[in-house]
N, CA, C and O atoms as a GROMACS GRO file, in nm:
protein
  304
    1MET      N    1   1.742  -1.226   2.186
    1MET     CA    2   1.653  -1.315   2.119
    1MET      C    3   1.716  -1.287   1.973
    1MET      O    4   1.768  -1.178   1.946
    2SER      N    5   1.710  -1.373   1.897
    2SER     CA    6   1.701  -1.357   1.787
    2SER      C    7   1.630  -1.306   1.710
    2SER      O    8   1.510  -1.295   1.734
    3ALA      N    9   1.708  -1.245   1.550
    3ALA     CA   10   1.598  -1.171   1.502
    3ALA      C   11   1.463  -1.296   1.433
    3ALA      O   12   1.340  -1.287   1.424
    4GLY      N   13   1.574  -1.414   1.392
    4GLY     CA   14   1.478  -1.498   1.320
    4GLY      C   15   1.379  -1.538   1.449
    4GLY      O   16   1.262  -1.510   1.424
    5LEU      N   17   1.390  -1.574   1.528
    5LEU     CA   18   1.256  -1.592   1.635
    5LEU      C   19   1.208  -1.454   1.657
    5LEU      O   20   1.126  -1.477   1.567
    6ALA      N   21   1.192  -1.381   1.677
    6ALA     CA   22   1.140  -1.224   1.658
    6ALA      C   23   1.024  -1.277   1.542
    6ALA      O   24   0.920  -1.340   1.559
    7ILE      N   25   1.078  -1.233   1.440
    7ILE     CA   26   0.960  -1.265   1.322
    7ILE      C   27   0.912  -1.406   1.306
    7ILE      O   28   0.816  -1.426   1.232
    8ALA      N   29   0.976  -1.513   1.376
    8ALA     CA   30   0.854  -1.648   1.403
    8ALA      C   31   0.760  -1.590   1.498
    8ALA      O   32   0.640  -1.574   1.474
    9LEU      N   33   0.828  -1.555   1.623
    9LEU     CA   34   0.679  -1.472   1.731
    9LEU      C   35   0.574  -1.430   1.669
    9LEU      O   36   0.461  -1.479   1.666
   10GLY      N   37   0.628  -1.311   1.606
   10GLY     CA   38   0.521  -1.224   1.558
   10GLY      C   39   0.423  -1.245   1.386
   10GLY      O   40   0.326  -1.182   1.343
   11LEU      N   41   0.496  -1.351   1.329
   11LEU     CA   42   0.454  -1.465   1.264
   11LEU      C   43   0.282  -1.502   1.338
   11LEU      O   44   0.169  -1.454   1.327
   12ALA      N   45   0.341  -1.606   1.410
   12ALA     CA   46   0.264  -1.636   1.489
   12ALA      C   47   0.116  -1.593   1.520
   12ALA      O   48   0.004  -1.634   1.486
   13ALA      N   49   0.177  -1.467   1.620
   13ALA     CA   50   0.082  -1.402   1.686
   13ALA      C   51  -0.037  -1.322   1.595
   13ALA      O   52  -0.158  -1.324   1.614
   14ALA      N   53   0.038  -1.255   1.494
   14ALA     CA   54  -0.065  -1.250   1.365
   14ALA      C   55  -0.140  -1.350   1.331
   14ALA      O   56  -0.256  -1.350   1.374
   15ILE      N   57  -0.097  -1.459   1.246
   15ILE     CA   58  -0.203  -1.536   1.262
   15ILE      C   59  -0.264  -1.573   1.364
   15ILE      O   60  -0.377  -1.545   1.325
   16GLY      N   61  -0.280  -1.619   1.476
   16GLY     CA   62  -0.329  -1.644   1.569
   16GLY      C   63  -0.465  -1.541   1.603
   16GLY      O   64  -0.567  -1.572   1.664
   17VAL      N   65  -0.424  -1.385   1.534
   17VAL     CA   66  -0.507  -1.270   1.561
   17VAL      C   67  -0.638  -1.322   1.521
   17VAL      O   68  -0.747  -1.345   1.575
   18MET      N   69  -0.559  -1.333   1.348
   18MET     CA   70  -0.666  -1.355   1.224
   18MET      C   71  -0.780  -1.409   1.230
   18MET      O   72  -0.893  -1.374   1.196
   19PHE      N   73  -0.703  -1.560   1.310
   19PHE     CA   74  -0.775  -1.656   1.371
   19PHE      C   75  -0.904  -1.630   1.428
   19PHE      O   76  -1.020  -1.646   1.394
   20LEU      N   77  -0.843  -1.582   1.528
   20LEU     CA   78  -0.923  -1.509   1.633
   20LEU      C   79  -1.089  -1.402   1.581
   20LEU      O   80  -1.185  -1.410   1.657
   21LEU      N   81  -1.096  -1.344   1.498
   21LEU     CA   82  -1.076  -1.248   1.408
   21LEU      C   83  -1.165  -1.343   1.359
   21LEU      O   84  -1.277  -1.337   1.410
   22VAL      N   85  -1.149  -1.422   1.281
   22VAL     CA   86  -1.272  -1.527   1.156
   22VAL      C   87  -1.384  -1.574   1.276
   22VAL      O   88  -1.500  -1.537   1.293
   23LEU      N   89  -1.285  -1.691   1.368
   23LEU     CA   90  -1.399  -1.686   1.496
   23LEU      C   91  -1.525  -1.589   1.499
   23LEU      O   92  -1.646  -1.614   1.494
   24TRP      N   93  -1.444  -1.455   1.509
   24TRP     CA   94  -1.565  -1.379   1.627
   24TRP      C   95  -1.632  -1.329   1.479
   24TRP      O   96  -1.738  -1.268   1.490
   25ALA      N   97  -1.597  -1.343   1.389
   25ALA     CA   98  -1.680  -1.275   1.264
   25ALA      C   99  -1.792  -1.360   1.257
   25ALA      O  100  -1.896  -1.324   1.311
   26ARG      N  101  -1.786  -1.472   1.195
   26ARG     CA  102  -1.859  -1.617   1.206
   26ARG      C  103  -1.987  -1.592   1.282
   26ARG      O  104  -2.102  -1.595   1.238
   27ARG      N  105  -1.938  -1.563   1.429
   27ARG     CA  106  -2.043  -1.523   1.529
   27ARG      C  107  -2.183  -1.422   1.478
   27ARG      O  108  -2.299  -1.404   1.516
   28ARG      N  109  -2.089  -1.371   1.366
   28ARG     CA  110  -2.194  -1.252   1.316
   28ARG      C  111  -2.184  -1.092   1.425
   28ARG      O  112  -2.276  -1.012   1.445
   29SER      N  113  -2.065  -1.087   1.469
   29SER     CA  114  -2.046  -0.969   1.560
   29SER      C  115  -2.034  -0.889   1.480
   29SER      O  116  -2.015  -0.901   1.359
   30THR      N  117  -2.053  -0.731   1.595
   30THR     CA  118  -2.079  -0.682   1.470
   30THR      C  119  -1.931  -0.567   1.481
   30THR      O  120  -1.894  -0.496   1.388
   31GLY      N  121  -1.868  -0.574   1.612
   31GLY     CA  122  -1.731  -0.589   1.709
   31GLY      C  123  -1.651  -0.640   1.594
   31GLY      O  124  -1.561  -0.565   1.557
   32ALA      N  125  -1.666  -0.754   1.529
   32ALA     CA  126  -1.557  -0.809   1.408
   32ALA      C  127  -1.563  -0.728   1.301
   32ALA      O  128  -1.460  -0.680   1.254
   33VAL      N  129  -1.741  -0.694   1.226
   33VAL     CA  130  -1.693  -0.594   1.120
   33VAL      C  131  -1.676  -0.510   1.154
   33VAL      O  132  -1.624  -0.453   1.058
   34ALA      N  133  -1.682  -0.403   1.277
   34ALA     CA  134  -1.615  -0.252   1.278
   34ALA      C  135  -1.451  -0.325   1.276
   34ALA      O  136  -1.383  -0.242   1.215
   35VAL      N  137  -1.404  -0.386   1.297
   35VAL     CA  138  -1.247  -0.428   1.305
   35VAL      C  139  -1.153  -0.486   1.143
   35VAL      O  140  -1.048  -0.505   1.082
   36GLY      N  141  -1.251  -0.487   1.146
   36GLY     CA  142  -1.249  -0.585   1.008
   36GLY      C  143  -1.237  -0.443   0.915
   36GLY      O  144  -1.148  -0.441   0.830
   37ALA      N  145  -1.303  -0.358   0.926
   37ALA     CA  146  -1.350  -0.178   0.827
   37ALA      C  147  -1.165  -0.142   0.882
   37ALA      O  148  -1.072  -0.136   0.803
   38LEU      N  149  -1.156  -0.126   1.000
   38LEU     CA  150  -1.014  -0.071   1.040
   38LEU      C  151  -0.904  -0.115   0.987
   38LEU      O  152  -0.814  -0.045   0.941
   39LEU      N  153  -0.906  -0.238   0.992
   39LEU     CA  154  -0.815  -0.331   0.960
   39LEU      C  155  -0.767  -0.289   0.785
   39LEU      O  156  -0.652  -0.297   0.742
   40SER      N  157  -0.846  -0.260   0.735
   40SER     CA  158  -0.868  -0.269   0.588
   40SER      C  159  -0.834  -0.101   0.540
   40SER      O  160  -0.854  -0.064   0.425
   41LEU      N  161  -0.787  -0.024   0.630
   41LEU     CA  162  -0.792   0.130   0.593
   41LEU      C  163  -0.640   0.074   0.593
   41LEU      O  164  -0.583   0.095   0.486
   42PHE      N  165  -0.566   0.010   0.688
   42PHE     CA  166  -0.392  -0.028   0.691
   42PHE      C  167  -0.387  -0.089   0.555
   42PHE      O  168  -0.287  -0.055   0.493
   43ALA      N  169  -0.483  -0.185   0.481
   43ALA     CA  170  -0.450  -0.305   0.415
   43ALA      C  171  -0.364  -0.252   0.242
   43ALA      O  172  -0.433  -0.227   0.143
   44PRO      N  173  -0.234  -0.244   0.242
   44PRO     CA  174  -0.180  -0.220   0.083
   44PRO      C  175  -0.275  -0.190  -0.038
   44PRO      O  176  -0.332  -0.283  -0.096
   45ASP      N  177  -0.290  -0.066  -0.072
   45ASP     CA  178  -0.348  -0.042  -0.176
   45ASP      C  179  -0.252  -0.114  -0.288
   45ASP      O  180  -0.141  -0.084  -0.331
   46PRO      N  181  -0.351  -0.232  -0.319
   46PRO     CA  182  -0.242  -0.303  -0.503
   46PRO      C  183  -0.276  -0.175  -0.578
   46PRO      O  184  -0.169  -0.118  -0.555
   47THR      N  185  -0.330  -0.105  -0.634
   47THR     CA  186  -0.286  -0.014  -0.724
   47THR      C  187  -0.181   0.147  -0.697
   47THR      O  188  -0.143   0.235  -0.773
   48PHE      N  189  -0.165   0.122  -0.559
   48PHE     CA  190  -0.148   0.242  -0.546
   48PHE      C  191   0.012   0.244  -0.595
   48PHE      O  192   0.046   0.329  -0.678
   49GLU      N  193   0.102   0.158  -0.547
   49GLU     CA  194   0.237   0.180  -0.643
   49GLU      C  195   0.222   0.229  -0.803
   49GLU      O  196   0.256   0.334  -0.859
   50ASN      N  197   0.164   0.123  -0.846
   50ASN     CA  198   0.131   0.165  -1.029
   50ASN      C  199   0.078   0.307  -1.057
   50ASN      O  200   0.084   0.372  -1.161
   51ASN      N  201   0.026   0.339  -0.940
   51ASN     CA  202  -0.033   0.485  -0.949
   51ASN      C  203   0.061   0.588  -0.959
   51ASN      O  204   0.063   0.681  -1.038
   52ILE      N  205   0.169   0.550  -0.833
   52ILE     CA  206   0.302   0.664  -0.825
   52ILE      C  207   0.386   0.603  -0.923
   52ILE      O  208   0.498   0.654  -0.919
   53ARG      N  209   0.379   0.537  -0.986
   53ARG     CA  210   0.449   0.476  -1.138
   53ARG      C  211   0.410   0.583  -1.238
   53ARG      O  212   0.488   0.671  -1.273
   54LEU      N  213   0.280   0.571  -1.286
   54LEU     CA  214   0.241   0.660  -1.371
   54LEU      C  215   0.256   0.800  -1.326
   54LEU      O  216   0.312   0.869  -1.411
   55VAL      N  217   0.220   0.866  -1.211
   55VAL     CA  218   0.272   0.988  -1.225
   55VAL      C  219   0.428   1.024  -1.248
   55VAL      O  220   0.461   1.120  -1.316
   56GLU      N  221   0.532   0.928  -1.178
   56GLU     CA  222   0.665   0.991  -1.189
   56GLU      C  223   0.708   0.969  -1.343
   56GLU      O  224   0.812   1.018  -1.387
   57GLU      N  225   0.614   0.887  -1.426
   57GLU     CA  226   0.632   0.892  -1.552
   57GLU      C  227   0.597   1.010  -1.655
   57GLU      O  228   0.685   1.068  -1.720
   58SER      N  229   0.445   1.043  -1.665
   58SER     CA  230   0.404   1.157  -1.674
   58SER      C  231   0.462   1.298  -1.628
   58SER      O  232   0.433   1.400  -1.691
   59LYS      N  233   0.540   1.302  -1.522
   59LYS     CA  234   0.620   1.416  -1.465
   59LYS      C  235   0.758   1.417  -1.546
   59LYS      O  236   0.806   1.523  -1.586
   60ARG      N  237   0.845   1.233  -1.580
   60ARG     CA  238   0.883   1.251  -1.687
   60ARG      C  239   0.913   1.313  -1.826
   60ARG      O  240   1.011   1.355  -1.888
   61LEU      N  241   0.784   1.298  -1.843
   61LEU     CA  242   0.771   1.318  -1.984
   61LEU      C  243   0.740   1.463  -2.050
   61LEU      O  244   0.773   1.519  -2.154
   62GLN      N  245   0.654   1.498  -1.925
   62GLN     CA  246   0.653   1.666  -1.902
   62GLN      C  247   0.810   1.700  -1.883
   62GLN      O  248   0.849   1.720  -1.998
   63ILE      N  249   0.889   1.712  -1.821
   63ILE     CA  250   1.050   1.785  -1.787
   63ILE      C  251   1.099   1.771  -1.974
   63ILE      O  252   1.092   1.856  -2.064
   64GLU      N  253   1.141   1.644  -1.977
   64GLU     CA  254   1.158   1.584  -2.089
   64GLU      C  255   1.118   1.692  -2.209
   64GLU      O  256   1.190   1.766  -2.274
   65GLU      N  257   0.970   1.671  -2.212
   65GLU     CA  258   0.883   1.808  -2.327
   65GLU      C  259   0.940   1.952  -2.301
   65GLU      O  260   0.975   2.030  -2.389
   66ASP      N  261   0.946   1.978  -2.142
   66ASP     CA  262   0.969   2.132  -2.148
   66ASP      C  263   1.135   2.169  -2.147
   66ASP      O  264   1.169   2.282  -2.112
   67GLU      N  265   1.244   2.062  -2.191
   67GLU     CA  266   1.380   2.097  -2.210
   67GLU      C  267   1.383   2.120  -2.324
   67GLU      O  268   1.452   2.204  -2.384
   68GLU      N  269   1.257   1.998  -2.390
   68GLU     CA  270   1.327   1.985  -2.571
   68GLU      C  271   1.236   2.162  -2.605
   68GLU      O  272   1.291   2.238  -2.685
   69GLY      N  273   1.116   2.202  -2.542
   69GLY     CA  274   1.119   2.362  -2.610
   69GLY      C  275   1.192   2.418  -2.590
   69GLY      O  276   1.204   2.500  -2.681
   70GLU      N  277   1.290   2.436  -2.487
   70GLU     CA  278   1.356   2.513  -2.438
   70GLU      C  279   1.473   2.582  -2.526
   70GLU      O  280   1.501   2.696  -2.564
   71ASP      N  281   1.536   2.422  -2.540
   71ASP     CA  282   1.644   2.369  -2.668
   71ASP      C  283   1.629   2.465  -2.828
   71ASP      O  284   1.719   2.520  -2.892
   72LYS      N  285   1.462   2.458  -2.859
   72LYS     CA  286   1.430   2.519  -2.927
   72LYS      C  287   1.447   2.706  -2.928
   72LYS      O  288   1.390   2.784  -2.852
   73ASP      N  289   1.534   2.735  -3.028
   73ASP     CA  290   1.562   2.909  -3.002
   73ASP      C  291   1.450   2.924  -3.096
   73ASP      O  292   1.449   2.845  -3.191
   74PRO      N  293   1.328   3.035  -3.087
   74PRO     CA  294   1.271   3.109  -3.187
   74PRO      C  295   1.309   3.200  -3.270
   74PRO      O  296   1.355   3.303  -3.221
   75VAL      N  297   1.301   3.188  -3.430
   75VAL     CA  298   1.314   3.239  -3.511
   75VAL      C  299   1.251   3.380  -3.475
   75VAL      O  300   1.143   3.413  -3.424
   76VAL      N  301   1.360   3.448  -3.521
   76VAL     CA  302   1.324   3.576  -3.459
   76VAL      C  303   1.317   3.693  -3.623
   76VAL      O  304   1.289   3.812  -3.613
   0.00000   0.00000   0.00000
């Protein structure tokens, strides 16, 4: 089986599952709400990467400040 076919089948299956979930939710099923809540746990957080970038930048700046402080010899 080629990789392209596997990707196409996986995408078709995912779209099918989403379609069935929408139909289930339109009937106001409690199970659909529960499944939607569980799936939202695995959804990517759009601010997660930005938060990681901010933390890395903060750490880099702290390290630079520490290195600058070590370079200066105290006057005795």
